[in-house]
N, C-alpha and C positions, 0 to 999 in steps of 0.2 A: 762792937764789942761783945756780941753776941748775948746781948741781955734784951729782954724783952719786957716793956712797961706800959704803964699807961701815958697818955698823951702830956699828963702834967708832969709826970717823971721824964719825960724825952729831954727836956731841957738840963737837966741834972746829969742824965746819960751822955749827952753831947759834951758838957763841960768836963766830966771826968775823962773821956774820950780825948779831948784835946789837952788836959793836963798830962796824961799818961803818953800821948803822942810827942808832945815838946820835952817831957822828960826821958825819952828813949826807952820807956816802958813797952811799947808796942813793938813786935818784932817786925823789922823792915819789909819782910816778903808781904806782910798783911796790908800794907798801906802803900807799898810802891806801885805806882800804876803810870801807864803811858797817856791815857784819856780818861777823864772824868766828866762824865754827863750829868748834868744838872737840869732836870725835867721841872717846869714851873717854877721856875727860878726867881719871878716875882713874888713868890710867897715865902722866900727865905726869912728869917728873924736873924737876931744878931747872933746867936749862939751857933745856929745851921753855918751862918756866914763864916764866924771864927773856926768852925770845923773845915771849912773848904779852904782858908787861907792857910790852916795847919797843914793840910794834905799839900796846898801849892808849895810851901816852905821846904816840905820833906821830899818834893818830887819836881825839882827846879826846873825839867824838860817836859813836865807833863802837859798835855792838850787839854784846856778845860772848855767844854761845850756848854754853854747855858741858853737853855731855850726857855723862852717866856714872853709875856705879853705885860706890860705893865699897866695896860686898861683892864688886866682882870685879877687884879690884889684882892682876893675875898677874904683873905686870913688878917688884915691889918688890926683886927679887935684883938688878935693874940700877938701881935709884936712884928707881923711879917710888913716888909717895906721893899718895894722895887729899887729903893736906893742900892741895895745889896746888889742886885744884877748890874745897874748901872755902874756900880764899882768895878765890877769885871769888865764892862764894856769900855770903859775908859781907861782901863790899865794899859801897860805896855805891851804892845805887840797885838792888841786886841783889834778883832775886825768884827764889824756890826753887820748881820746880814738880815734885810727886812723881807718877810714872807710876807705879800702883799695882796695875794689872788684868795678870795673868798669862795671855796665851792658849795658852801651851805645856803646861803641867803639869796632871796630875789635882789635885782639890780634896785629897786626903789628902797628897800631897807638900807642897803650898803651906802647909797646916797645920801640918805638921810643921816645916818651913824656918822657919816663923814662930816656933815655940816654940824651936827652936834659936838663932835670931838674938836671942832675948831674952838669951842669955848673953853676945853681944859688947857691948863697951862702946865707947864713942865713934863710934858710926854716924851718919852724917849723915841717913839715912831714920830718920823717926819713925812712919810711918804703915804697919801691917801690909799684906803683900800680899794680893790678892783673886784667888781662881782664877776665871776665866770658866767653865771646866768644871764641870760639877757632879758627874760621875761620880768615883769612885776609880780608882785604879791599885794596882799591885801593889808595895809596899814591902817590903824584907826587909832587915834589919840583922844581918849575921853578925859573930860575933867568934871567930876563931881563936886557939889558944893554942899556935902553933907559929912558929918562925922561917921557915919554908919555907911561905908561904901561897900561893903562886901556882897550884900544881898542884890543891890543894885546892878553891881558889875557882873554877879554869876548870872543874873537874869539876862542882860545885854549878852553875855558871850552864849548862853542858851538860845536865844533870839537870832543869833547869827546863823546857827545850823551849821558850823564849822566843821570840816572834816580834816583828819590828819591832827599834826602837832599844832599846840597853841602855846604861846609864851605869854605869861602874867608876871610882871615885876612888882615885886612888895617891898617893904622896908624892913618887915620883920618874918622870920619864919612862921610865928604863930598866925599870920594873916594868909600865908601861902597854904598852909595847912587847913584853914577854915575855908577857902575858896576851893582847893582840890576835894575836901569832904562834901561841900555843897554839891560841886559837880559829879562826883560819885553818886552821891544821893538821887541825883537826878539823869543817871545814866550815861554819864559822856565819862 
């Protein structure tokens, strides 16, 4: 619609766009497309999915390519759900293509992840991921029994003398910022 707004207003803009499309207030040339590509489809919320459906109704022959990974829905807190991507996948004439080769991770991390994912129900993917790299990386799972985990965790990371990229998973952004701050303070 040519309007730029804050994230909070995006829902309103999308709803207004849907209303205008359905009422015939949008010039057909602006919404008539042969292909619609949706990247990070697992992060669609109800408003965005309604817009996709409105565009599909106006473009009966349009191909929709939804690219996403239901294991990576990180915007559930703002209403995103991979159920909208699933709705597209299970629609008429839909074809599911699973990309299962992992080029980034070492073999033992991919194997560990595949075992962990068996515990998650209602996943869209059925095929285990395959590591392209045949060598193993270093995996370490540490359980601290304290409420103050950040300082011992940072000390442990620094003691490892790691080179390259390191991943630390946290529950809250505040924890990630504190860890990053302590690592930077210590020259990492």
